[in-house]
C-alpha positions as CSV (number, residue, x, y, z in Angstrom):
1,X,121.6,80.1,-93.4
2,X,124.1,79.3,-96.2
3,X,126.7,76.8,-96.9
4,X,130.1,77.2,-95.1
5,X,133.3,75.3,-95.7
6,X,135.9,78.0,-94.7
7,X,138.8,76.8,-92.4
8,X,141.4,79.1,-90.9
9,X,144.7,77.7,-92.0
10,X,148.3,78.6,-92.4
11,X,151.2,78.5,-94.9
12,X,152.5,75.5,-93.0
13,X,149.2,73.7,-93.5
14,X,149.4,74.5,-97.3
15,X,152.9,73.2,-97.5
16,X,152.0,70.0,-95.6
17,X,148.9,69.3,-97.7
18,X,149.9,70.0,-101.2
19,X,151.1,67.7,-103.9
20,X,152.6,70.5,-106.0
21,X,156.0,69.9,-107.5
22,X,159.1,71.4,-105.8
23,X,159.3,73.9,-108.7
24,X,155.7,75.0,-108.2
25,X,156.2,75.4,-104.5
26,X,159.3,77.5,-105.0
27,X,157.3,79.7,-107.5
28,X,154.4,80.1,-105.0
29,X,156.7,81.0,-102.2
30,X,158.5,83.6,-104.4
31,X,155.2,85.2,-105.3
32,X,154.2,85.3,-101.7
33,X,157.6,86.8,-100.7
34,X,157.2,89.5,-103.3
35,X,153.6,90.3,-102.2
36,X,154.6,90.5,-98.5
37,X,157.0,93.4,-99.2
38,X,154.0,95.7,-99.4
39,X,151.4,93.5,-97.6
40,X,153.2,91.8,-94.6
41,X,150.1,90.8,-92.6
42,X,148.3,87.8,-93.8
43,X,145.4,85.3,-93.2
44,X,145.5,81.9,-94.9
45,X,142.2,80.1,-95.4
46,X,141.0,76.9,-96.9
47,X,137.9,77.9,-98.9
48,X,135.6,77.1,-101.8
49,X,135.8,79.6,-104.6
50,X,132.3,81.1,-103.7
51,X,133.8,81.9,-100.3
52,X,136.7,83.7,-102.0
53,X,134.3,85.9,-103.9
54,X,132.2,86.5,-100.8
55,X,135.3,87.4,-98.7
56,X,136.8,89.6,-101.4
57,X,133.5,91.6,-101.7
58,X,133.5,92.1,-97.9
59,X,137.1,93.2,-97.9
60,X,136.4,95.6,-100.8
61,X,133.5,97.1,-98.8
62,X,135.6,97.4,-95.6
63,X,139.0,98.4,-96.9
64,X,138.5,99.7,-100.4
65,X,139.7,98.1,-103.7
66,X,141.9,95.1,-103.8
67,X,145.4,96.0,-104.9
68,X,146.6,95.1,-108.4
69,X,145.2,94.3,-111.8
70,X,141.5,94.0,-111.7
71,X,138.9,92.6,-114.0
72,X,136.5,91.1,-111.6
73,X,137.0,87.6,-113.0
74,X,138.4,85.0,-110.7
75,X,141.7,83.9,-112.1
76,X,140.4,84.8,-115.6
77,X,138.0,81.8,-115.7
78,X,134.6,83.2,-114.9
79,X,132.9,86.3,-113.4
80,X,132.9,86.7,-109.7
81,X,129.7,85.5,-108.0
82,X,129.8,88.6,-105.8
83,X,131.1,91.4,-108.0
84,X,133.0,94.3,-106.4
85,X,134.0,96.8,-109.1
86,X,131.6,98.2,-111.7
87,X,134.2,98.3,-114.4
88,X,134.5,94.8,-116.1
89,X,137.4,95.9,-118.3
90,X,141.0,95.2,-117.1
91,X,142.4,98.0,-115.0
92,X,144.5,98.6,-111.9
93,X,143.6,99.5,-108.4
94,X,146.0,100.9,-105.7
95,X,144.8,99.2,-102.5
96,X,145.8,98.2,-99.0
97,X,145.0,94.5,-99.4
98,X,145.2,91.7,-101.9
99,X,144.6,88.0,-102.1
100,X,146.6,85.1,-103.6
101,X,145.1,81.7,-104.6
102,X,147.6,78.9,-104.1
103,X,146.2,75.6,-105.1
104,X,143.0,73.5,-105.4
105,X,142.9,70.6,-103.1
106,X,139.5,69.5,-104.2
107,X,136.8,70.6,-106.7
108,X,136.6,74.4,-106.3
109,X,138.2,74.2,-102.9
110,X,141.8,75.1,-101.9
111,X,144.1,77.5,-100.2
112,X,143.8,81.3,-100.5
113,X,145.7,83.9,-98.6
114,X,144.6,87.5,-97.9
115,X,147.4,89.9,-97.3
116,X,147.2,93.4,-95.8
117,X,149.3,96.5,-95.6
118,X,148.5,97.0,-91.9
119,X,147.7,94.7,-88.9
120,X,144.5,96.4,-88.0
121,X,142.9,95.4,-91.4
122,X,144.3,91.9,-91.0
123,X,142.8,91.6,-87.5
124,X,139.4,92.7,-88.8
125,X,139.5,90.2,-91.6
126,X,140.6,87.4,-89.2
127,X,137.6,88.3,-86.9
128,X,135.3,88.2,-90.0
129,X,136.8,84.9,-91.3
130,X,134.5,82.5,-89.2
131,X,131.5,84.1,-90.8
132,X,132.7,83.7,-94.4
133,X,130.3,81.5,-96.3
134,X,129.1,80.7,-99.8
135,X,126.9,83.8,-99.7
136,X,123.3,84.7,-100.6
137,X,123.5,82.9,-103.9
138,X,123.5,79.5,-102.0
139,X,120.7,79.5,-99.4
140,X,120.5,76.4,-97.4
């Protein structure tokens, strides 16, 4: 048994529960729109950062590398609690999925969206979402 705080959410929930400025919201939506060109199928979750790491590791194991620049450090702040790639140096992966962190709504908790190139992978991730937890580093 481990801790679990994940909540299946939506872009609408993020927009309704954020105190970001109009400028920040426009920037977030522009980033999302650009990502959705290649990755049109998405799942928005409210998660703690440990759950982001746990979910990213699962997605990497299921679908291959996350698309984009990769250095296995969450937003450049600290190493992932559940590492995926063996190469710690900055490099690029061509993948069929990615994730985008939107905003913290509480200490280490906030909105994160996983985006997929195909609906089958999105559906598998959505089926997995209720079992996302803080992982084996946080036994209850």
